[in-house]
N, C-alpha and C positions, 0 to 999 in steps of 0.2 A: 481822834485828832483831826481838826479841820485842815484842809489843804491850804498851802500857801497860794497855789494857783490851780484853778479849775477851768479847763478849756472844754467848751461844749459846742459841738457842731460848727466848728470854725470853718469859714469859707473865704478864700482869697482868690479873686479873679483878676486876670489881666485882659484889658479890653484893647486888642490889637486891630490894626486895619485888616489883617488876614482872618480874624475871627476871635472867638472867646476862648481863653485858656483858663481852665479850672485848676490852678496850681495847688490849692488846698481845698478839698472838697468834703467837708463834714468831719473834721478831726476832733476827737474828744480824748482827754486824759487828765489826770490829777497829779500834782506834786505836793507831797506833805513835808513838813519841816524835818530837816536832817536826812532827807532821801535823795538818792541820785537816780534820776530817770534817764535812761538812754533811749534816744530816737535813732533808729537805724534804717537803712534801705539803700538801694542803688542811687547813683547820681541822677538828679532830676525827679526824685520822688516827692519833693516838697518839704524836706527837713528844714532847710535854711529859710524858706519863705515863711514857715510856721514860726520860727524864731523872730523873724523881722516883723511879723504881724503882732506878736506879743509886745515887742518894743515900740510898735507903731512907727516903723521906719520903712514900710513898703513903699517903693518908689513908683510914681506914675509910669505907665498907665495901669498899674495894679492898685487894688484897694480891698479892704475887708468889706465883704458884702453881707455877711451873716454870721450868726453865732455869738457866743459870749466868752469872755476871758476874765473871770473873777479873780482878782488879786487881793490878798489880805496882808496889809502892812502891819507894822508893830502897833498893837493895841488899837487898830483902826477897823472900821467896818469894811466889808468887801466892796471893792470898786470894780466896775466893768470897764476894762481897758478899751474894749471895742467902742465904747460910747464917748471916750475922751478925745478931744481935739489933739491930733499929733503934735501940733505946735503950741498948744495951750500950756499954761503954767502948771496945771495939775499933772499932765503927762511928763513935762520936763522935770518936775520934782521927783517923779518915780523913776524915770529913765536915768540910769547911772548911779542912783542913790539906793533905792529899794530893789531895783532889778538891774544887775550889771551884766556886761557882756565881755567874753574873751573871744575875739574874732579869729577867723581861720588863719589870717596872714597878718601878724603884727607889724611887719615892715610896711604894709600898705595902710595900716590903721594909725600908726604913729606919724606925726608931722615930721618931715625930714629937716625942717629949718628951725625946730625948737628942740631943746634937750628933753630926754625922757623924764627927767626930774621935774622940769618946768610944767610938763603936761600933767603929771600926777598932782603937783601943787595946785594947778588950776582946778582940777576935779575936787580936791579937798576944800578949797576956798569957796567953790561954787555951791557945794552941797553941805557946808559946815552946819547949817541950822537943822539939818536932819538929825545929827547926833549931838549938837551943841545948841539947844533951843534958846538959851539965854546967855548973857555975858558978852564980853568984848569980841569983836570980829577976830578971826584967826589971822595972825600976821604971816608975812611971807617967810620970816625966819622960823617960826613955829611949824608952818606947813612943810618947809624944807626938812626940818628935823624929823617930822613924822614920816616923810617920804623915805629918808634914810633908814628909819626903823622898819618901814614896810619892805624895803628892798632886802634888809637883813632877814626879815621873817620868811621871805620866799626864797632864800638861799643864794642871793646875789653876792658874790665876793667883792670886797672893797666897796661897799655901798656908798661911802662918802665921796668916792670918785665917780662912780657910775651915774650918780644923779646929774652930773654935768656932761654926760656923754650923749651923743646923738644916736638915733636908732641905727643908722648905717655904720656906726662904729662898734656895735655889739654883735655877737654871734646870734644864731637863730634861737638857741636855748635861752640866752640872756634876755633877748627881746621878748620871748614868750613869758619869762618870769617877770619882767617889768610890766607887761600887759596884765598879768595876774595881779600884781601889786596894785595897779591902777583900778582894776575891777573890784578889789577887796577894800580899797581905801575908805569907802563910805559905809562899810559894814552892811552889805546888802542882805536882804532876806532870801533872795533868789539869784543864783548865778547861772547864766546861760553860756555854755562853752561850745562854740561852733567849730567842730573839728580842730581843736587846739593842738593836736599832735601830728597833723598831716604833713606839715612842711619841715619837720625836724627828724634827725636820725633816731634809730631805735633806742640807743643808749640814753639820749636826752629825753626821748619819749617816756621811757620808764621813770626817769627822774621827775618829769612833770606830773605823771600820774600819781606817783608817791606823794608829791607835794600837794596835789589837789585832795587826795584822800586824807592826808594829815590835817590840812586846813579845814576840810569839811568836818572831820571828827572833833577838832578843837572848837570850832565856831558854830557847829550845828547848821550850817548854811545848806539850803536846798539847792540842788544842782540839776539843770537840764543839760545832758551831755549828748551832743549831736555828732554822729560819725557814721562812716560806712564800714568801719573795722569792728567786726564782731569780737575779735580777740581783745580789743580795748574794753568793749562793753562787758565782757566776762570778768574783767579785772576790777572794774570800778562801779558798775551799776547795781542797783537793787531791783529796779523795775524796768522793763523793756517795752518800747512801742515800735512795732515794725510797720513801716509805711511803704506804699507802692502807688505811684501815679496820683498822689494827693490824698489818698485814703489810708486809714489804719487797717492793716490786714490781720494783725494779731497783737495782743499785749498781755502782760502778766509778769510775775516774779522772774528774775533772771534764771534761777535754777530750773523752773518749770519750762521756760522758753528753750533753754539749751538741752535739757534732758528729755523733754516730752513735747516737742513742737507740734502744733496742731495744723497750722495752715501749710499747704503745699509750698507756698513761697518761702516761708520761714525754713522749712526743711531743705529747700533748694539752696538757700543762702548758707546754711550750716554745712551742707555737703561740699560747697565750693571752697571751704577753708582748707588750705594745704595742711597735710598731716605727715608727721614723721613715720607713721605706721603704713603709709601708702607704699605700693610696690614701686621700687626704683624705676625711673624713666617711663613711668606710666603717665598718660595724659591727665592733666588736672581736670577735675569735674567742673562743668560750667552749667549755667542756666541757659537753656535753648532760647534763641531769639534775642530780642533786645526790647527795652522800654519803648512803647509806641510814642509817636510824636504827639505832643500835647494837643495839637489841633486835629489829630486823627484818633481820638480816644475810642477804643472798641466798645461796642454795646455790651451790656451785662457786666460781669466781673472783669475788671481791667486786666487781670492776670490770666484770663482763660486762654488766650492764644498761645501761651507758653506753658500752661499747666499740664502735667502728665496725668492728672486725675480729673480732668474736665468732664462734666456731665453734659452731654450733648442735649440741646433743646432747653437747657435750664441756665447754665453758667453763661452762655452766649446771648442770653435774652434779658436776664434779670440781675441786678446787683445785690449781693447779700448784705444784710445788716450785720453790725458788730454785736455779737451776743455772747453771753457767758456759756462756755462749753465744758469747763471743769474747774471747780473751786474758784480760784482767783484769775483764771485764764479765760480770755475772750478771743474769739476769732470771727472773721467775716468770711464764712465759707459754707456752701450748701452741703458739704459732707456731714455737717453736724446739725443743721437746722434749715428750715425753709423760709425764714423771715427775710423780707425784702427791705432794702435800705430806702429811706425817704428820698424822693427825687430832688 
């Protein structure tokens, strides 16, 4: 099965007065139809910048400087998103219609001076030719009725009334559901969820995850789920990509990553998850140190200053390439191979 999205050696740099920041430095992964790919890592590892690069919404002074992002729309040949003009008609036709986004904070994503229903109606009418190539234009009344049905599908109570509400009149869970309705309004092939459960309580979080699983099962939509919460990834993802300081440290099927992690960074992340089996009042396990400043990236493997299994004279001088180490599992670590990453 051909991937919906193939990212190869993606590089996104920010050109600052203080120096060059390699926010994304050679990231590669695939997303196949009906699959949920989880991208995990500590804050500052490049997860959200990768998402913004796919949608071509990286803000200056950042820009995509290398790599490919091959996207396959419905019945169309693959197009390299990295070669499209971010403001051009081709990219605008894909963004929001073929590739949709659920942002981290819906309160900031929704306009406070327009009702949530009007904003979904606008998206429906803007991209209507994507799913209605011929015939009369979609009227406001028809778009409003479709919005009510979308709200009902995502579990919003009293959808006929909620379409006339402003974002600030809704609870966090309802705002997130309305944002999911907007993202799904144009029947995208790929849905990017950028930490959609971060700003809501755990009960609503479980409801949102169940909703996404059900919608993904019914529609077969491919999902890229970005989060720092490994517990969420264990519930929803099929494939996991572990990032650190702009690079992929490990990737593979979710069961393999959780039960047989290969990279020391992945093992450290899993150890840091609180457990009910831990000794009461014992200190929580942590990863020593912190992510280096982007302008002070260490030589060699970026994780080596914090790694308990560092190989002196090797990890601090050379950056390992991402290579297959077991079945469908890949890791960028000299514990398994001596291949060096491309500069």
